[in-house]
N, C-alpha and C positions, 0 to 999 in steps of 0.2 A: 351487518358484516361481523364475522367471528373474529376472535383475537388473532388468529394466524393471518388472516387477510388484512386486519388493521396494521399488523406488524410488518407484512410485506409492503404495505402502502407507506408506512413510515420510512422504510428503506428506499423506496422509489423516490420519495420527496427529498430524502438526504442526498441521493444520487444526483437529482436534479441540481441541487446546490453545488456539489462537487464538480459536476460538469459545467457549471457556470462559473467555476473558480471562486465560489464564495468561501471566505475564511471567517471573517467576523460574521456572525449569524448562524454558525453551526450549533450554537447553543439551543436553537429551536429543536434540534434532533437529538442531542447528546446530553447525558447528565454531566454536571460540572466535573464530578469525580469519576468520570468514566475511565476505563483502561483499555488501551490499544496494545494487543500482543502482536508485534511485528516480526518479520523474518530476520534471521541472522543478518547483521550489518546495520540494522536499525534498533531492533529490540522492543522492549516494553516501554510504553509511554503512558504516564499517569496524568489524568485530568485532561480537560478540554485544551487548556493552554499547552500542555506537553504534546498533545496530538497536532495542534496547529503549528507549533514551533518545530517539533521533531520529525513531522511527516508532511503535512499539508504544504507549508511554505517551501521546504527543500524540494518536494516533488513538483510543484508548480514551476519553481525556478528551473528545474531540469527538463521539464516537459510542458513548456508554456501553452501549448495547444491541445493538451491531452483531453480525450473523451473516453469515459469508461462505458462498456456495454456488457451487460450480463447475458450470457447464453442460457443459463439456467438460474432461476431463483425460486427457492422453495421455503415453506415456513411450516413450522409445527409448534403450537403453543407459543412460548416466549422466545423461540429461536428462529432465525431466518439464516439461510445459507445461499450463497450465490457463487458462480464461476463464470468468468469471461475474460475480456481483454480490455486494456487501456490502449488506445490508439493514439500515437503521439510522435512528435519530432523531438529528438534528443538535443535540446537547445542550451543546456546549462549542465554543470557538474552534478553528478549524482553518485554517492557512495565512493567519492574520490575519482570517479572516472569522468575525464573532461568531456565536454560537449563534442558530438561528432557531426551533428547536423542530420543524422540518419533518421528515417522514418522507422519506427519500431511498433511492435505489437507485443505488449506485455501481459502475459497470462497471470491471473490471480484467482484466488479462492478466499472468500470472506465468510465468517460465521459470526453472527451478532446475537447477543442476549439482550432482550427488551425487559426493562423494568418500569412499570407504570406506562407512561406514553412516551418514553425516551429510550435511546440506546444506552446501555450500561457497560457492555464489554464487546470487544471485537477482536477476533482471532484472524490474522491475515497471513496468507502464503502468497509470495510473489515469486515467480519462476525467473530468478536472477541469472541462473546459468544460461537459459535461453536467451535473455536480454544480451548477455555478453557474446553469445554466438552471433546474434544479429549484428553485433558491432564488429565482427571479424575476428573475435578471439577463438582460438582453437581450445575448446573446453578440455579435451583429453590432455593437451600439453599443460594447460593451466593447472589442472588438478595433479598431474604428475610432478610439476614443479612445487606445488604447495606440499604435497605428500613427501617429497624428498627433503624437506627442511624441518627442523624441530620448531615447536611453537615459539621458542625464544628468538629465532631468526627474524620473526616479523615484528618484534619489539622496536626495531629500528625505523619502521616504516613512518611512524609519526615525526621522526627526526629528519626525514629526507625532505 
């Protein structure tokens, strides 16, 4: 098996863990000082603990039955990339959005860099606007509302 195939296999095994909702034990796949570069609203998370506390636990709380499925997974050297969907029920708050109980299909793209035999970096894109649309938000109105306000307007959100 060449390095690209080994790295794709590493990602496949890590996905099995994520789909089985494993949190402790992810150290088998990730460097302790890994970096997860998430989308706006989540941001960059440093280290395996930062990833577990800043992404894994909140995401599993919000989507307790989630399963990820890659439509495409490719690898070249130390890099693996994938795109697919998380299929889940919105059972808890996520990014300040209360649980709706709706079944959702969340589009994502992941890019990983492997160092040695573990994942060192992960760049993640999540289609949050499509998620909001599935919950019934009119994205055009949401964006017009946001665009009509200066950034300082949103400073009060944490106080509400």
